[in-house]
C-alpha positions in Angstrom: 134.5 -169.6 -34.0 137.2 -166.9 -33.9 136.2 -165.6 -30.4 136.7 -169.1 -29.0 140.4 -169.4 -30.1 143.1 -169.2 -27.5 146.9 -169.6 -27.3 149.0 -170.6 -24.4 151.4 -167.9 -23.2 155.0 -168.7 -22.2 153.7 -168.5 -18.6 151.3 -171.5 -19.2 148.2 -169.2 -19.1 145.7 -169.5 -21.9 144.6 -166.3 -23.5 141.8 -165.6 -26.0 143.3 -164.3 -29.3 140.6 -161.8 -29.9 139.9 -159.0 -27.4 137.7 -155.9 -26.9 139.8 -152.8 -26.6 138.3 -150.1 -24.4 140.6 -147.1 -25.0 138.6 -143.8 -25.2 135.4 -145.6 -24.0 134.1 -143.5 -21.1 133.8 -145.1 -17.7 130.0 -144.5 -17.7 129.6 -146.2 -21.0 132.1 -149.0 -20.8 130.1 -151.3 -18.5 127.4 -151.8 -21.1 130.0 -152.2 -23.8 131.7 -155.0 -21.9 128.4 -156.7 -21.1 127.4 -156.5 -24.8 130.8 -157.9 -25.9 130.5 -160.8 -23.5 127.0 -161.6 -24.8 128.4 -161.6 -28.3 131.1 -164.1 -27.3 134.1 -162.0 -26.4 136.1 -163.5 -23.6 139.1 -161.1 -23.4 138.6 -157.5 -22.2 141.5 -155.0 -22.3 141.7 -151.8 -20.2 144.4 -149.7 -18.5 144.9 -147.5 -15.5 145.4 -144.6 -17.9 142.0 -145.2 -19.6 140.1 -144.0 -16.5 137.5 -146.8 -17.1 138.7 -149.7 -14.9 135.8 -149.2 -12.6 133.3 -149.6 -15.4 135.1 -152.5 -17.0 135.2 -154.3 -13.7 131.4 -153.7 -13.2 130.8 -155.1 -16.7 132.8 -158.2 -16.0 131.2 -158.8 -12.5 127.7 -158.4 -13.8 128.1 -160.4 -17.0 126.0 -163.6 -17.5 129.0 -165.9 -17.3 131.5 -166.8 -14.6 134.4 -164.6 -13.9 136.9 -167.4 -14.6 135.6 -167.5 -18.2 136.7 -163.9 -18.9 140.3 -162.8 -19.4 140.8 -159.3 -18.0 143.9 -157.3 -18.9 144.9 -153.9 -17.4 148.1 -151.9 -17.7 150.4 -150.2 -15.2 150.4 -146.4 -15.9 153.4 -145.4 -18.0 154.6 -143.0 -15.3 155.0 -145.7 -12.6 158.7 -146.6 -12.6 159.0 -147.5 -8.9 158.4 -150.7 -7.0 156.1 -149.3 -4.2 154.1 -147.0 -6.6 153.5 -149.9 -8.9 152.6 -152.3 -6.1 150.1 -149.8 -4.7 148.6 -149.2 -8.2 147.9 -152.9 -8.7 145.9 -153.0 -5.4 144.1 -149.8 -6.6 143.2 -151.5 -9.9 141.8 -154.5 -8.0 139.8 -152.2 -5.7 138.4 -150.1 -8.6 137.5 -153.1 -10.7 136.0 -155.0 -7.7 137.9 -158.2 -8.8 139.9 -160.6 -6.7 142.5 -161.0 -9.4 143.5 -159.6 -12.8 144.4 -162.2 -15.5 147.2 -160.0 -16.9 148.9 -156.7 -16.0 151.3 -155.1 -18.4 153.6 -152.1 -18.3 151.9 -149.6 -20.6 155.1 -148.0 -22.0 158.8 -148.2 -21.3 158.8 -144.3 -21.1 156.3 -142.0 -19.4 153.9 -140.7 -22.1 155.3 -137.2 -22.1 158.7 -138.6 -23.0 157.6 -141.1 -25.7 159.9 -140.5 -28.7 161.1 -137.3 -27.1 163.9 -138.8 -24.9 166.6 -141.4 -25.1 166.0 -142.5 -21.5 164.4 -146.0 -21.7 163.9 -146.1 -17.9 165.7 -149.5 -17.7 165.9 -149.6 -13.9 162.5 -148.1 -13.4 160.9 -150.7 -15.6 162.7 -153.5 -13.7 161.4 -152.1 -10.4 157.9 -152.1 -11.8 158.4 -155.6 -13.2 159.5 -156.9 -9.8 156.3 -155.5 -8.2 154.3 -157.3 -10.9 156.2 -160.5 -10.3 155.5 -160.3 -6.6 151.8 -159.7 -7.4 151.8 -162.9 -9.4 153.3 -164.7 -6.4 150.5 -163.2 -4.2 147.8 -164.4 -6.5 146.7 -160.9 -7.5 147.7 -161.4 -11.2 147.9 -164.5 -13.3 150.5 -163.4 -15.8 152.5 -160.3 -16.8 153.6 -158.5 -19.9 154.6 -155.2 -21.5 153.4 -152.7 -24.1 155.2 -150.5 -26.6 158.5 -152.1 -25.7 161.2 -152.4 -28.4 163.8 -155.2 -28.6 166.3 -153.5 -26.2 163.5 -152.8 -23.7 162.5 -156.5 -23.8 166.1 -157.6 -23.4 166.5 -155.5 -20.3 163.6 -157.5 -18.7 164.6 -160.9 -20.0 168.3 -160.6 -18.9 167.6 -159.0 -15.5 164.6 -160.8 -14.1 163.3 -164.3 -13.6 160.2 -163.8 -15.8 160.1 -163.4 -19.6 157.2 -161.1 -20.6 154.2 -163.1 -21.7 153.1 -160.4 -24.3 154.2 -157.2 -25.9 151.2 -155.1 -26.9 152.1 -152.8 -29.7 150.7 -150.6 -32.5 150.5 -153.1 -35.4 148.5 -152.6 -38.6 148.8 -152.6 -42.3 151.3 -149.9 -43.1 152.9 -150.3 -39.7 153.9 -153.9 -39.0 156.7 -154.5 -36.5 158.4 -157.4 -38.5 161.7 -157.2 -36.5 159.9 -157.2 -33.2 157.7 -160.2 -34.3 160.8 -162.1 -35.2 162.5 -161.2 -31.9 159.4 -162.1 -29.9 159.1 -165.5 -31.5 162.6 -166.4 -30.2 161.4 -165.9 -26.6 157.8 -167.2 -27.1 156.5 -163.7 -26.4 153.0 -163.2 -27.9 152.5 -159.9 -29.8 149.2 -158.1 -29.2 148.1 -155.7 -31.9 146.3 -152.5 -30.8 144.7 -150.0 -33.3 144.5 -152.7 -36.0 142.6 -150.3 -38.2 145.2 -147.6 -37.8 142.9 -145.3 -35.8 140.6 -145.2 -38.8 143.4 -144.2 -41.3 143.1 -147.6 -43.1 139.6 -146.6 -44.2 141.1 -144.0 -46.6 143.9 -146.1 -48.1 143.2 -147.2 -51.7 145.2 -150.4 -51.6 143.5 -151.6 -48.5 140.0 -150.6 -49.6 140.5 -152.3 -53.0 141.7 -155.5 -51.2 138.7 -155.4 -48.9 136.4 -155.2 -51.9 138.2 -158.2 -53.5 137.4 -160.4 -50.4 133.9 -158.8 -50.0 134.7 -157.7 -46.5 134.9 -154.4 -44.7 138.2 -152.5 -44.3 138.2 -153.2 -40.5 137.7 -156.9 -41.2 140.5 -157.1 -43.6 142.9 -155.2 -41.3 142.0 -157.4 -38.3 142.4 -160.5 -40.4 145.9 -159.3 -41.6 147.1 -159.0 -38.0 145.4 -162.3 -37.1 147.2 -164.2 -40.0 150.5 -162.8 -38.8 149.9 -164.6 -35.5 149.0 -161.6 -33.3 146.4 -161.3 -30.6 144.1 -158.6 -31.9 142.4 -155.9 -29.8 140.0 -153.8 -31.9 138.3 -151.0 -29.9 134.6 -150.2 -30.1 131.6 -149.6 -27.9 129.2 -150.4 -30.8 127.7 -153.9 -30.5 127.2 -154.2 -34.3 130.9 -153.3 -34.8 131.9 -155.9 -32.2 130.1 -158.6 -34.2 131.5 -157.4 -37.5 135.0 -157.1 -36.2 134.9 -160.8 -35.1 133.6 -162.0 -38.5 137.0 -162.7 -40.0 136.6 -166.3 -40.9 138.2 -165.9 -44.3 141.7 -166.3 -45.6 143.9 -163.7 -47.2 146.1 -165.3 -49.9 149.9 -165.3 -49.4 150.2 -163.1 -52.5 147.8 -160.6 -51.1 149.4 -160.7 -47.7 152.7 -159.8 -49.4 151.0 -156.8 -51.0 149.6 -155.6 -47.7 153.0 -156.0 -46.0 154.4 -153.5 -48.5 151.7 -150.8 -47.9 153.5 -147.5 -47.0 153.0 -145.9 -43.6 149.5 -144.3 -43.1 148.7 -140.8 -42.1 147.0 -140.8 -38.8 145.8 -137.2 -39.1 144.5 -135.8 -35.9 145.3 -139.0 -34.1 149.0 -138.1 -34.3 148.5 -136.1 -31.1 147.7 -139.2 -29.0 150.7 -140.3 -26.9 150.4 -143.9 -28.2 151.8 -142.6 -31.4 154.6 -140.6 -29.8 154.9 -136.9 -29.5 154.6 -134.2 -26.8 151.5 -134.0 -24.7 
């Protein structure tokens, strides 16, 4: 079963390859979503300080029908935190909000504060190292099991790799048909860094692409299933977001194989138009 599959990170920690994303799921609705996902078989839940729903996610994990150590919980350091003390304090605040004794993985949400994403050449190299050291110390203190990053490019990763004792376990990035970070995937492989794919359905834009819809019909699957399977076959950890239990089940039903010929065609799909989603900071742009 897809939901049972794990990989071992470069830190030695096992991580489920399929996760529930919780971006834009309200704090008062996310508890039920998490509990439903766990009932379905999800064992990896992804949140962030910036999502404003850590409390609800923590409640969902704590009140699930299975033991805490069977659930892999990820949260993210707010992109604005580029200081050791601020980052350290924020980790303690995440633990308090979630009501958990430890977080399985914390990752830096972005190398740049959101308001500067793609608007500035400042990559905050020193600030990211300061945040990273706070996270390393939290691992030593037993508050976090492993650490990673998100939205980091190759130079951002090199800064961490060359100037710290810990190689990031993951880099969580936007990755979908029409926007596949092939160079980053190759770079990450050299350091045994796992790539996590968020927005695998391109914030819904994939639903309107004729190449993708035709291919989904060929395999008798939905567009989201094809998109998720594409990222999966490229070796990425996949994090589709939904609060709908039916969609949770369908998203995980990807036990089919896209042929290499068809994977090549999907690799060549041109960039998708996100429409209104372009305003979201994860895609870059001013807030």
